[in-house]
VMD Tcl script that draws the C-alpha trace (Angstrom):
set ca {
  {-0.04 -0.02 0.05}
  {2.83 2.34 0.76}
  {4.68 1.69 -2.30}
  {1.42 2.17 -4.26}
  {0.62 5.44 -2.71}
  {4.29 6.71 -3.26}
  {4.07 5.73 -6.88}
  {0.81 7.71 -7.33}
  {2.37 10.83 -5.53}
  {5.49 10.56 -7.87}
  {3.35 10.30 -11.10}
  {1.08 13.13 -10.18}
  {3.93 15.24 -9.38}
  {5.72 14.60 -12.59}
  {2.35 15.07 -14.52}
  {1.54 18.54 -12.82}
  {5.24 19.74 -13.22}
  {5.48 18.59 -17.00}
  {2.22 20.23 -17.85}
  {3.16 23.59 -16.44}
  {6.80 23.46 -17.81}
  {6.09 25.66 -20.92}
  {4.35 28.24 -18.74}
  {6.57 28.96 -16.14}
  {10.20 28.46 -17.45}
  {11.13 31.99 -16.32}
  {9.60 31.53 -12.95}
  {12.26 31.09 -9.94}
  {10.99 28.56 -7.25}
  {12.42 29.08 -3.90}
  {11.09 26.01 -1.95}
  {11.83 22.39 -2.48}
  {10.36 19.37 -0.85}
  {11.89 15.75 -1.16}
  {10.57 12.18 -0.59}
  {12.99 9.42 0.14}
  {12.28 7.16 -2.87}
  {15.17 4.46 -2.33}
  {12.69 1.74 -0.91}
  {10.44 2.53 -3.99}
  {13.28 2.16 -6.60}
  {14.67 -0.99 -4.78}
  {11.23 -2.71 -5.28}
  {11.52 -2.37 -8.94}
  {15.29 -2.62 -9.36}
  {16.37 -5.05 -6.57}
  {20.14 -5.09 -5.83}
  {19.95 -8.58 -3.90}
  {17.67 -11.02 -2.35}
  {18.38 -9.55 1.12}
  {17.89 -5.84 0.14}
  {16.66 -3.75 3.20}
  {16.74 -0.02 3.54}
  {15.44 2.21 6.50}
  {15.71 5.85 5.59}
  {16.91 8.38 8.28}
  {14.84 11.20 6.74}
  {11.57 10.53 5.06}
  {11.03 14.02 4.09}
  {13.45 16.93 3.12}
  {13.05 20.62 2.57}
  {15.21 23.34 1.18}
  {14.76 27.04 0.98}
  {16.90 28.41 -1.91}
  {18.66 31.54 -1.88}
  {21.35 33.06 -4.57}
  {24.14 32.34 -2.21}
  {23.11 28.71 -1.13}
  {20.27 26.78 0.57}
  {19.04 26.20 3.87}
  {18.60 22.36 4.14}
  {16.43 20.28 6.49}
  {15.18 16.78 6.96}
  {12.67 14.97 9.33}
  {12.32 11.40 10.00}
  {11.32 8.95 12.76}
  {9.77 5.64 13.80}
  {6.90 4.62 16.17}
  {5.53 1.16 17.14}
  {3.35 -0.06 20.17}
  {2.47 -3.66 20.66}
  {0.57 -5.54 23.40}
  {2.32 -8.73 24.77}
  {0.51 -11.54 26.63}
  {1.96 -13.77 29.39}
  {2.52 -17.20 27.59}
  {3.65 -18.71 30.86}
  {0.66 -17.88 32.85}
  {-2.67 -17.37 30.91}
  {-4.48 -16.17 33.87}
  {-2.30 -13.18 34.21}
  {-4.56 -10.06 33.62}
  {-1.60 -7.53 33.62}
  {-1.41 -5.65 30.35}
  {2.26 -5.41 28.95}
  {3.47 -3.34 26.19}
  {6.34 -3.04 23.82}
  {6.57 0.72 22.95}
  {9.32 2.81 21.15}
  {9.38 5.95 19.20}
  {12.25 7.86 17.59}
  {12.73 11.39 16.04}
  {15.36 12.35 13.62}
  {15.85 15.92 12.51}
  {18.72 17.83 10.65}
  {19.21 21.39 9.63}
  {22.09 23.12 7.69}
  {23.49 25.08 4.87}
  {24.78 24.19 1.53}
  {26.57 25.70 -1.45}
  {25.83 24.58 -5.14}
  {27.85 24.53 -8.17}
  {26.51 23.68 -11.57}
  {28.49 20.73 -13.60}
  {26.32 20.88 -16.58}
  {22.82 21.34 -17.67}
  {21.45 18.29 -15.90}
  {24.13 17.74 -13.17}
  {24.70 19.67 -10.06}
  {27.07 19.31 -7.02}
  {26.36 20.59 -3.64}
  {28.23 20.66 -0.34}
  {27.66 21.99 3.19}
  {27.47 21.35 6.93}
  {24.31 19.84 8.87}
  {23.59 19.80 12.61}
  {21.85 16.68 13.53}
  {19.54 15.75 16.45}
  {18.19 12.24 17.23}
  {16.10 11.10 20.16}
  {15.00 7.55 20.80}
  {12.93 6.09 23.57}
  {12.37 2.25 24.02}
  {10.32 0.74 26.69}
  {9.63 -3.00 26.82}
  {7.48 -4.46 29.65}
  {8.43 -7.78 28.94}
  {11.88 -8.95 27.83}
  {11.17 -12.24 29.31}
  {9.38 -13.95 32.10}
  {11.06 -15.90 34.98}
  {10.33 -16.97 38.50}
  {7.00 -15.08 38.67}
  {8.20 -11.80 37.40}
  {7.86 -10.00 34.05}
  {11.52 -8.48 33.33}
  {11.10 -5.12 31.51}
  {13.48 -2.35 30.60}
  {13.41 1.33 29.48}
  {16.03 2.99 27.44}
  {16.64 6.55 26.25}
  {19.17 7.80 23.62}
  {20.14 11.46 22.83}
  {22.39 12.28 19.93}
  {23.81 15.46 18.70}
  {26.00 15.53 15.56}
  {28.01 17.86 13.14}
  {28.04 16.41 9.64}
  {29.92 17.87 6.51}
  {27.93 16.79 3.36}
  {28.67 16.35 -0.29}
  {25.80 15.57 -2.70}
  {24.97 15.38 -6.36}
  {21.69 16.29 -8.22}
  {20.32 14.93 -11.56}
  {17.49 17.31 -12.96}
  {14.70 15.71 -14.61}
  {13.27 19.03 -15.70}
  {13.03 22.55 -14.28}
  {11.12 21.34 -11.05}
  {11.82 17.78 -10.53}
  {15.13 16.06 -9.77}
  {16.86 13.28 -8.10}
  {19.60 13.67 -5.51}
  {22.05 11.49 -3.49}
  {24.65 12.37 -0.98}
  {27.25 11.31 1.60}
  {28.37 12.54 4.91}
  {30.73 12.10 7.81}
  {29.08 12.80 11.16}
  {30.79 13.48 14.48}
  {28.32 12.52 17.20}
  {27.91 13.04 20.97}
  {25.65 10.54 22.48}
  {24.05 9.97 25.93}
  {22.18 7.01 26.84}
  {20.30 5.77 30.24}
  {18.64 2.58 31.13}
  {16.32 1.37 33.78}
  {15.35 -2.43 34.35}
  {12.10 -3.02 36.32}
  {10.27 -6.15 37.37}
  {6.51 -6.86 37.45}
  {5.35 -9.87 39.53}
  {2.44 -11.72 38.05}
  {1.98 -14.25 40.71}
  {0.44 -13.24 44.00}
  {2.54 -13.06 46.96}
  {5.58 -12.14 45.35}
  {7.63 -9.18 46.85}
  {8.24 -6.17 44.89}
  {11.89 -5.74 43.46}
  {13.31 -2.24 43.31}
  {14.31 -0.81 39.81}
  {17.91 -1.04 38.68}
  {19.24 2.14 37.29}
  {22.17 2.06 34.83}
  {24.38 5.16 34.97}
  {24.38 7.36 31.99}
  {26.71 6.38 29.21}
  {28.30 9.28 27.33}
  {30.54 8.70 23.97}
  {31.75 10.62 20.99}
  {32.08 8.76 17.74}
  {32.09 9.21 13.92}
  {29.74 7.88 11.40}
  {30.05 7.59 7.81}
  {26.89 7.35 5.49}
  {27.47 5.98 1.86}
  {25.36 7.61 -0.94}
  {22.85 4.91 -1.50}
  {19.65 7.00 -0.83}
  {17.80 8.48 -3.59}
  {15.70 11.47 -2.93}
  {12.98 12.57 -5.42}
  {12.61 16.30 -4.96}
  {10.01 18.95 -6.54}
  {10.04 22.62 -6.41}
  {6.96 24.89 -5.71}
}
mol new
graphics top color blue
foreach p $ca { graphics top sphere $p radius 0.5 }
foreach p [lrange $ca 0 end-1] q [lrange $ca 1 end] { graphics top cylinder $p $q radius 0.2 }
display resetview
């Protein structure tokens, strides 16, 4: 369903832009929106049997100026699942596996024209990521459900190098690579829920926060379909 909807969006966007191409050849468009089309392309052009791709940013946006562009991206994830007690069917406690994540970046880029169809851009991003994971049941043992809750905060600075192929005046495909220097802080709590009567409560175990600095290189494997308005 998602791929069918994405196909519809791409076709409609191309049709609208193509129908207006002759009318607005002199018009300058300052706003650009992008959709990560990598999964869509891999569906029709598979690279292998085990292809798997999860985009960091589902949507991108640029505000274009004469000297360069403001660039940004937004992504995330969310899931919520109910879990039953297979060890003790009479357990009426409701257990959940819940997690969400938010990815955001904003930065500035410069642009150079290589040819009529090709463009190179380079710049610097600031990246922010937050992830929360809570699992009421990692496993059941000795009358307890063993759960955990974790939080991850990441801040990064990332030089970017990318290429753009222009389909026409308003539509294009982009891909880019980056090297991100990240600062990350994580915390974890483990807790225990008794599901048999008479069992004593167990205090939570808090793991001290862990802070680290690391580098991360991203290969240019994502394909972003962009359109100007």
